[in-house]
Structure formats: structure tokens, C-alpha cells
C-alpha positions as CSV (number, residue, x, y, z in Angstrom):
1,M,0.0,0.0,0.0
2,R,1.3,3.4,-0.9
3,K,2.1,5.8,2.0
4,R,0.2,9.1,1.9
5,S,2.3,12.3,2.1
6,E,1.8,14.7,5.0
7,P,-0.7,17.4,4.1
8,H,0.8,20.8,3.5
9,T,-0.4,23.8,5.4
10,F,-1.9,26.8,3.6
11,E,1.2,28.9,4.5
12,Q,3.4,26.2,3.0
13,R,1.5,26.0,-0.2
14,L,1.5,29.8,-0.5
15,D,5.3,29.9,0.1
16,A,5.9,27.1,-2.4
17,Q,3.9,28.9,-5.1
18,R,5.7,32.2,-4.4
19,L,9.0,30.5,-4.8
20,R,8.0,28.9,-8.1
21,L,6.8,32.2,-9.4
22,E,10.0,34.0,-8.3
23,D,12.0,31.4,-10.2
24,Q,9.8,31.8,-13.2
25,M,10.1,35.6,-13.1
26,S,13.9,35.5,-13.0
27,C,13.8,33.9,-16.4
28,L,11.4,36.4,-18.0
29,P,12.4,39.5,-19.8
30,D,10.9,42.9,-18.9
31,G,7.3,43.1,-20.2
32,S,3.7,42.4,-19.5
33,E,4.2,38.7,-18.6
34,R,6.9,39.5,-16.0
35,D,4.6,42.2,-14.6
36,A,1.7,39.7,-14.3
37,V,4.0,37.3,-12.4
38,A,5.1,40.1,-10.1
39,T,1.5,41.0,-9.4
40,R,0.7,37.4,-8.6
41,I,3.6,37.3,-6.2
42,E,2.3,40.4,-4.4
43,Q,-1.2,38.8,-4.2
44,L,0.3,35.7,-2.6
45,Q,2.2,37.8,-0.1
46,T,-1.0,39.7,0.7
47,A,-2.9,36.4,1.1
48,A,-0.2,35.1,3.6
49,E,-0.4,38.3,5.6
50,M,-4.2,38.2,5.7
51,H,-4.2,34.5,6.7
52,G,-1.7,35.3,9.5
53,F,-3.9,38.2,10.8
54,L,-7.1,36.0,10.7
55,M,-5.3,33.2,12.5
56,L,-4.3,35.6,15.3
57,R,-7.9,36.9,15.6
58,Q,-9.2,33.3,15.6
59,G,-6.8,32.4,18.4
60,A,-7.9,35.5,20.4
61,V,-11.6,34.6,20.0
62,S,-11.1,31.0,20.9
63,S,-9.2,31.8,24.0
64,R,-12.0,33.8,25.5
């Protein structure tokens, strides 16, 4: 029977995607495609920050 891999957290998946996009962006010339990848990286960073904020709030609410 095949062993199942450990599930990845949301933060790990965001970080892995960000690293893939940064690697992809390093190979792209200046232009609209590179700008689109840069925008996507910014969106992933914002998502990570929002997730962190929401997890802090969730922890504060559940500790009441």
C-alpha cells in the first residue's frame, strides 16, 4: 500500500507557489508577462499576511 504524504499547510502552499513564481520571473524579460507574475507574487504575499492576521484573531476569539 502506498504511503500518503503529509498534508501541507496553507502557508506552506503559498510559500511554495511564491518560490515557483519568483523562479519563473527570474527567467522572464521585462514586459507584461513579467509584470503579471510580479502582481501574482504580491497577491500571494497579501494572502499570507491576511491569513496570519485572521489566525491571530481566531486564536484570540477561541481563548475567551
